[in-house]
C-alpha positions, 0 to 999 in steps of 0.5 A, a space after each residue: 069646166 067642172 071636169 077640169 076643176 076636178 082633175 086639177 084638185 085630184 092631181 094636187 091631192 094625189 101629189 100630197 098623199 104620196 108625199 106624206 105617205 106614212 103620216 096616217 100610221 104615225 098619227 093614230 090614237 086608239 083611244 078616246 075622241 082622238 081616233 074619231 077626229 082622226 078618222 073623220 079627217 081621213 074621210 074629209 079628204 076629197 077622193 077615196 084614199 082617206 076612206 080606203 086608209 080608214 078601212 085598212 086601219 080598222 082591219 089592222 084593229 088600229 081604229 074602232 068600228 065607230 071610227 070607220 063609221 065616222 070616216 064614212 059619214 065624213 067622206 063624200 068620195 069623188 063627189 067632194 071634188 065636184 062640189 068644191 068645183 061647183 059651189 066651193 063655199 057651201 061645199 066647205 060648210 057641208 064638209 064641216 057639218 059631215 065631219 062633225 056629225 061623223 065624230 059624234 056618230 062614231 062615238 055613239 056607235 062605239 058606245 052602244 054597239 060592238 060588232 064582236 063577230 066582225 072584230 073577231 074576223 079581223 083579229 089576225 087579218 092582214 090588209 096592208 096599206 099601199 106602200 110606194 117604191 123609191 120611184 114615187 119620190 115626187 120631186 127629184 131636182 137632178 132629173 128636172 131637165 131630163 123630164 123637161 127636155 125629154 118628156 114622155 107622151 104622157 107628160 106632153 099630154 098632161 102639160 099641154 092639158 094643164 097649160 091650156 086650162 091655166 090659159 083659159 082661167 087667166 084669160 077669163 074664158 073659164 070662170 070669168 064671172 067668178 069671184 076674184 078669190 076663186 080665180 086666184 085660188 084656181 090659178 095658183 092650184 093650176 100653176 102648182 099642177 103644171 109644176 107637178 106634171 112637169 117634175 114628177 117621175 114617170 112612175 108617178 106620172 103614169 101610175 098615179 096621174 094617168 092610170 089612176 086619175 085620168 083613166 079611172 076617175 075623170 071619165 066617170 065624173 065627166 059622164 055622170 055630170 054631163 049625163 045628169 045635166 043633159 037628162 035634166 035639161 031635156 026633162 025640163 022641156 017636157 015636164 015640170 021637174 022642179 014642181 014635182 021635186 018641190 012637191 015630193 022633196 021628202 021622197 027625193 031625200 029618202 031616194 038620195 039616202 038610199 042611193 048612198 048604199 051604192 058603193 060607187 062614186 057617180 050616182 050621188 052626182 045627180 043630187 050634187 047637180 040638182 043642188 047646184 041648179 037650185 032644184 033641191 035644198 041643202 038638207 037633201 044634199 046633206 042627207 045624201 052626203 052622209 049616206 054615201 061614201 063613194 067607193 071608199 067602202 069597197 075594200 070592206 065589202 070585199 072582206 066582210 059583207 056583214 061589216 059593210 051592211 053594219 056601217 051602211 045601216 048606221 050611216 042611213 039612220 044618221 042621214 035620215 035623222 039629220 036630213 029630215 030634221 034639216 028639211 023640216 026646219 027649212 034648211 
């Protein structure tokens, strides 16, 4: 169920990302608070594209180092999709908090720290943004009936999968106990996803949906989520995990922050799942979300180890301050 929700949300986000290509470059403001707000908005976009874009813009010296910090604090990577699937209302609150924290942290970072060596490294560096071909026009009315009556195997599989998921939601087989607004929202989102997989060109279908979402993201999300639920369920039968967690929550918080160093979507899902089950407080999830950034930092890691560590150190400090403060006040 969770993997299905994540797939639909990722598909919709991918569609709009391609449809609005170039918007990031056109909305950049190099000075003032605007760049921190803009970078944090990039980070708040579920998935990796916003974070990747922030790194690319920084490498072009279009945004500051502090703006990159803002984006990485505000991002939750692929975990954001899972959180919106498992606890949407609290996920919105979490996103608003890390978005705000990211803006403030980005401003303070630029005010008190300037990584001159890193900035000099990127002074003449070219790191182009992803540019699409004409094949990535997402909706071509003149080819609609061709796609419908002569579908490829990828289109058939995706249409069948999305349609089955839609039928399960409408019938109440999945999310039958959810609130009405959640079911309506899911139905509309899945209906739009059905439109997307039915009408997009083969290039988008294969490159963006099949190879990017289905083959790359979905298996990892499924395995990490299933694995966490499976292991935790077994542990509950042999040891009192919840008692240990409640007695060592500060240790768990620090572990969650340190796990955020890993530039990969997946490990943080452990804490997302524990929070969804009520085993850890919101402050632990918040601290982990501030620290981790999915695989959004991989491009920067590839270009500059120093830059990667600099951003991570700032994120860890902010995560510990916010997380421990929230825990101490019972948040």
